C-alpha positions in Angstrom: 25.6 -113.3 -34.6 25.5 -113.0 -30.8 28.5 -113.7 -28.5 27.0 -112.8 -25.0 23.8 -112.3 -23.0 23.2 -109.1 -21.0 20.7 -109.0 -18.2 19.5 -105.4 -17.7 17.8 -104.4 -14.5 16.8 -101.5 -12.3 19.4 -102.0 -9.5 19.0 -101.3 -5.8 21.0 -100.3 -2.7 22.9 -103.0 -0.8 23.5 -101.1 2.4 22.3 -98.1 4.4 24.9 -95.8 2.9 23.8 -96.7 -0.6 20.2 -95.6 -0.2 20.4 -91.8 -0.8 22.9 -92.0 -3.7 20.7 -94.7 -5.3 17.6 -92.6 -5.0 19.4 -89.6 -6.4 20.2 -91.7 -9.4 16.6 -92.9 -9.8 15.1 -89.4 -9.4 17.7 -87.3 -11.3 15.9 -85.0 -13.7 12.4 -85.9 -12.4 10.0 -83.5 -10.7 9.7 -85.5 -7.4 9.5 -83.5 -4.1 12.4 -84.2 -1.8 9.9 -85.1 0.9 8.8 -88.0 -1.3 12.4 -89.1 -1.8 13.0 -89.1 2.0 9.8 -91.1 2.5 11.0 -93.7 0.0 14.4 -93.8 1.7 12.7 -94.7 4.9 11.1 -97.7 3.1 14.6 -99.0 2.3 15.9 -98.3 5.9 12.9 -100.3 7.2 14.7 -103.3 5.6 18.2 -102.4 6.7 18.9 -100.2 3.6 19.0 -103.2 1.4 16.9 -103.8 -1.6 16.5 -107.5 -2.5 16.6 -106.8 -6.3 20.3 -107.2 -6.8 20.4 -110.5 -4.9 17.4 -111.7 -6.9 19.2 -110.7 -10.2 22.1 -112.9 -9.1 19.7 -115.8 -8.3 18.1 -115.4 -11.7 21.5 -115.3 -13.5 22.6 -118.4 -11.6 19.4 -120.3 -12.5 19.7 -119.2 -16.1 23.3 -120.4 -16.2 22.2 -123.8 -15.2 19.5 -123.7 -17.9 22.0 -122.7 -20.6 24.5 -125.2 -19.5 21.9 -127.9 -20.0 20.3 -126.7 -23.2 22.3 -123.9 -24.7 23.0 -121.5 -26.2 26.4 -121.5 -24.5 27.1 -117.8 -24.2 28.6 -115.8 -21.3 26.1 -113.8 -19.1 26.8 -110.2 -18.1 24.6 -108.0 -15.9 24.2 -104.2 -15.8 21.8 -101.9 -13.9 20.2 -98.5 -14.6 20.6 -97.0 -11.1 23.1 -99.0 -9.0 26.1 -101.2 -9.3 26.9 -103.0 -11.5 26.1 -100.0 -13.7 25.5 -100.5 -17.4 28.5 -98.4 -18.5 30.9 -100.4 -16.3 29.4 -103.7 -17.6 29.7 -102.6 -21.3 33.3 -101.5 -20.7 34.0 -105.0 -19.3 32.3 -106.6 -22.2 34.4 -104.5 -24.6 37.6 -105.6 -22.8 36.5 -109.2 -23.0 36.1 -108.9 -26.8 32.3 -109.0 -26.8 30.9 -107.5 -30.0 27.1 -108.2 -30.1 25.0 -109.2 -27.2 21.3 -110.2 -26.8 19.7 -108.6 -23.7 16.9 -109.5 -21.4 15.2 -106.6 -19.5 13.7 -107.5 -16.1 10.4 -106.0 -17.2 7.5 -107.9 -18.9 5.5 -104.9 -20.1 6.1 -102.1 -22.6 6.3 -98.5 -21.3 8.8 -95.8 -21.2 10.2 -96.8 -17.8 10.0 -100.6 -18.6 11.5 -100.6 -22.0 12.5 -97.5 -23.9 14.3 -95.9 -20.9 16.4 -99.1 -20.6 17.3 -98.8 -24.3 18.3 -95.2 -23.8 20.4 -96.3 -20.8 22.2 -98.8 -23.1 22.8 -96.1 -25.7 24.2 -93.8 -23.0 26.5 -96.5 -21.8 27.7 -97.3 -25.3 28.5 -93.6 -25.8 30.4 -93.6 -22.5 32.4 -96.7 -23.5 33.2 -95.2 -26.9 34.4 -97.0 -30.1 34.2 -100.7 -29.8 31.3 -100.8 -27.3 29.3 -103.9 -28.0 26.1 -103.7 -30.0 23.0 -104.7 -27.9 19.7 -106.1 -29.0 16.8 -107.1 -26.7 14.4 -110.0 -26.6 10.8 -109.2 -27.2 8.3 -108.2 -24.5 7.1 -111.3 -22.8 3.8 -110.3 -21.1 1.9 -113.0 -23.0 4.6 -115.6 -23.4 3.4 -119.0 -22.2 6.3 -119.2 -19.7 5.2 -116.0 -18.0 1.5 -116.8 -17.9 2.1 -120.4 -16.7 4.4 -119.2 -14.0 1.9 -116.6 -12.8 -1.0 -119.1 -12.9 1.1 -121.5 -10.7 1.8 -118.8 -8.1 -1.7 -117.5 -8.0 -3.0 -121.1 -7.6 -0.7 -121.7 -4.7 -1.9 -118.5 -3.0 -5.5 -119.4 -3.5 -4.8 -122.8 -2.0 -4.0 -121.0 1.3 -7.7 -119.9 1.5 -10.0 -122.5 3.2 -11.9 -124.4 0.4 -15.3 -123.2 1.5 -14.3 -119.6 1.1 -12.1 -119.9 -2.0 -14.8 -119.2 -4.6 -15.6 -115.9 -2.9 -12.0 -114.7 -2.7 -11.2 -111.9 -5.2 -7.8 -111.7 -6.8 -6.1 -108.3 -7.3 -3.4 -108.2 -10.0 -1.0 -105.3 -9.1 1.4 -103.4 -11.3 3.5 -100.2 -11.0 1.4 -97.1 -11.6 2.7 -94.7 -14.2 1.6 -91.2 -15.3 -1.5 -91.2 -17.5 0.4 -89.2 -20.1 3.0 -92.0 -20.3 0.4 -94.8 -20.3 -1.6 -93.2 -23.1 1.5 -93.4 -25.4 2.3 -97.1 -24.8 0.5 -100.5 -24.8 1.2 -100.8 -21.0 -2.4 -101.0 -19.8 -3.5 -103.2 -22.7 -0.7 -105.7 -22.1 -1.4 -105.8 -18.4 -5.1 -106.4 -19.0 -4.2 -109.2 -21.4 -1.9 -110.9 -18.9 -4.5 -110.7 -16.2 -7.1 -112.1 -18.4 -4.9 -115.0 -19.5 -4.1 -115.9 -16.0 -7.7 -115.6 -14.9 -8.8 -117.8 -17.7 -6.2 -120.4 -16.8 -7.6 -120.5 -13.3 -11.3 -120.1 -14.1 -11.4 -116.8 -12.2 -14.2 -114.4 -12.7 -13.6 -112.3 -9.6 -10.4 -110.3 -10.4 -9.2 -106.7 -10.9 -6.2 -104.9 -12.2 -4.8 -102.4 -9.6 -1.8 -100.2 -9.3 0.8 -99.3 -6.7 4.0 -97.3 -6.0 2.9 -94.0 -7.6 5.2 -91.0 -7.1 5.5 -87.5 -8.6 3.5 -84.3 -7.9 -0.1 -84.7 -6.7 -1.4 -82.7 -9.6 -0.2 -85.2 -12.1 -2.7 -88.0 -12.8 -1.5 -91.6 -12.6 -3.0 -94.9 -13.3 -5.6 -96.0 -10.7 -7.1 -97.6 -8.6 -4.4 -97.9 -5.9 -4.2 -101.3 -4.4 -5.1 -100.2 -0.9 -8.1 -98.1 -2.2 -9.3 -101.2 -4.1 -9.0 -103.3 -0.9 -11.0 -100.8 1.1 -13.7 -100.7 -1.6 -14.0 -104.4 -1.8 -14.4 -104.6 2.0 -16.9 -101.8 2.1 -19.0 -103.2 -0.7 -18.8 -106.9 -0.1 -17.3 -107.5 3.3 -14.7 -109.8 1.9 -12.9 -112.3 4.3 -10.0 -113.2 2.1 -7.9 -111.6 -0.6 -5.2 -112.7 -3.0 -2.8 -110.2 -4.4 -0.6 -111.1 -7.4 2.3 -108.7 -8.3 1.9 -109.3 -12.0 3.8 -106.2 -13.0 7.0 -107.3 -11.3 9.3 -110.3 -12.0 10.8 -110.5 -8.5 9.9 -109.7 -4.9 11.9 -106.5 -4.7 11.3 -103.4 -2.5 8.1 -102.2 -4.1 6.6 -105.7 -3.5 7.9 -106.0 0.0 6.8 -102.5 1.1 3.8 -101.6 -1.0 2.2 -105.0 -0.9 3.6 -107.0 2.0 3.7 -104.0 4.3 1.1 -101.4 3.3 -1.5 -103.6 1.6 -1.0 -106.3 4.2 -1.5 -103.7 7.0 -4.6 -102.4 5.2 -6.1 -105.9 5.2 -5.1 -106.5 8.8 -6.9 -103.3 9.9 -10.1 -104.4 8.0 -9.9 -108.0 9.3 -9.3 -109.4 5.8 -7.0 -112.4 5.4 -4.2 -111.4 3.0 -2.5 -113.9 0.7 0.2 -112.7 -1.7 1.2 -114.7 -4.7 4.9 -114.9 -5.5 6.5 -113.1 -8.4 8.2 -115.2 -11.1 11.6 -115.1 -9.5 13.5 -118.3 -10.4 10.4 -120.4 -11.1 11.7 -123.2 -13.4 9.2 -122.3 -16.2 10.1 -118.6 -16.0 13.8 -119.4 -16.3 13.1 -121.7 -19.2 11.1 -118.9 -20.8 14.2 -116.6 -20.6 16.3 -119.2 -22.4 13.6 -119.7 -25.0 13.4 -115.9 -25.7 17.2 -115.8 -26.1 17.2 -118.9 -28.3 14.6 -117.7 -30.7 16.7 -114.6 -31.4 20.0 -116.3 -31.5 18.7 -119.0 -33.8 16.5 -116.7 -35.9 13.6 -119.1 -35.3 10.2 -118.1 -36.7 8.5 -120.0 -33.9 7.6 -117.2 -31.4 5.0 -118.6 -28.9 2.4 -116.4 -27.3 -0.9 -116.8 -25.5 -4.1 -115.0 -26.5 -5.0 -113.2 -29.7 -2.5 -110.3 -29.6 0.4 -112.4 -30.9 4.1 -112.0 -30.0 5.6 -108.6 -29.5 7.9 -107.1 -32.1 11.6 -107.9 -31.9 12.8 -104.4 -32.8 11.1 -101.4 -31.2 10.0 -98.7 -33.7 11.6 -95.2 -33.2 8.4 -93.7 -31.7 7.8 -96.6 -29.3 6.7 -95.8 -25.7 7.8 -92.1 -25.4 8.0 -90.5 -22.0 4.9 -88.7 -20.7 4.7 -84.9 -20.4 5.6 -83.3 -17.1 2.8 -81.3 -15.3 3.0 -77.6 -14.8 3.9 -76.8 -11.2 
């Protein structure tokens, strides 16, 4: 039924000259002030104009290839991005030229929202239209926010971060689980928040944590548009003001790799906030190429390729659907300016 695997990601600049064209792709059609775009551009220039996300996609693909070579299924892997090269339309054109007819895709997003799922499906449809007749059909694996592989990987990384805290202070150390903020109008039409809360709860249960909180980062858009809160830095300041915390662990649970929004919003801004308050900052790693996470990607592909009825999940919500309904995760409404 399937003759290829397609990794679908966000994309990122790989040099200073890429930054503005990349951001113009990201923000095209969105009501984001140019001042905000220039501010974000400076974040990238702070790191030499290079986002780590493309390199991290290459690393994930290489690790997945090793996993597939060892266990199957033996299918070629392709990779296409929403906002920067390799662009999805170019990748699908190459797949068509290679004779690929039907691929199974993995999105580098664990949670269901317009930006994290439906928009990628729209991007694929646009790429198929651009390629024209003979463009490969693309299905996607299910959302994996409660898959054992994702939860076990996150547990392992949070445990490693907690182990950096002196044993006598560890029990008093709160854990903040951070995810990308989205507009409330978008969040209210998707299971994004509920899925995030479930993932956090499952990780906390796996570590016997009682002192944890879901927070958000990386908001953009006009100030009159409400977005999910609290912001990670606001949460840090509140914890310090109310409890005088000495140590803090932050887990980027909403991201699968340490890309720019993790490096800047967490390892720069949140870390600076902790430094100013005298709080010891410890950041858990994102899944990246953790062996259990790579194994999970293979398992998700295998269950669809084989038509298996075994679809493992943690917690009581059960596995996500394989095929998104037509009204799944619509975009939010734009505010009046």
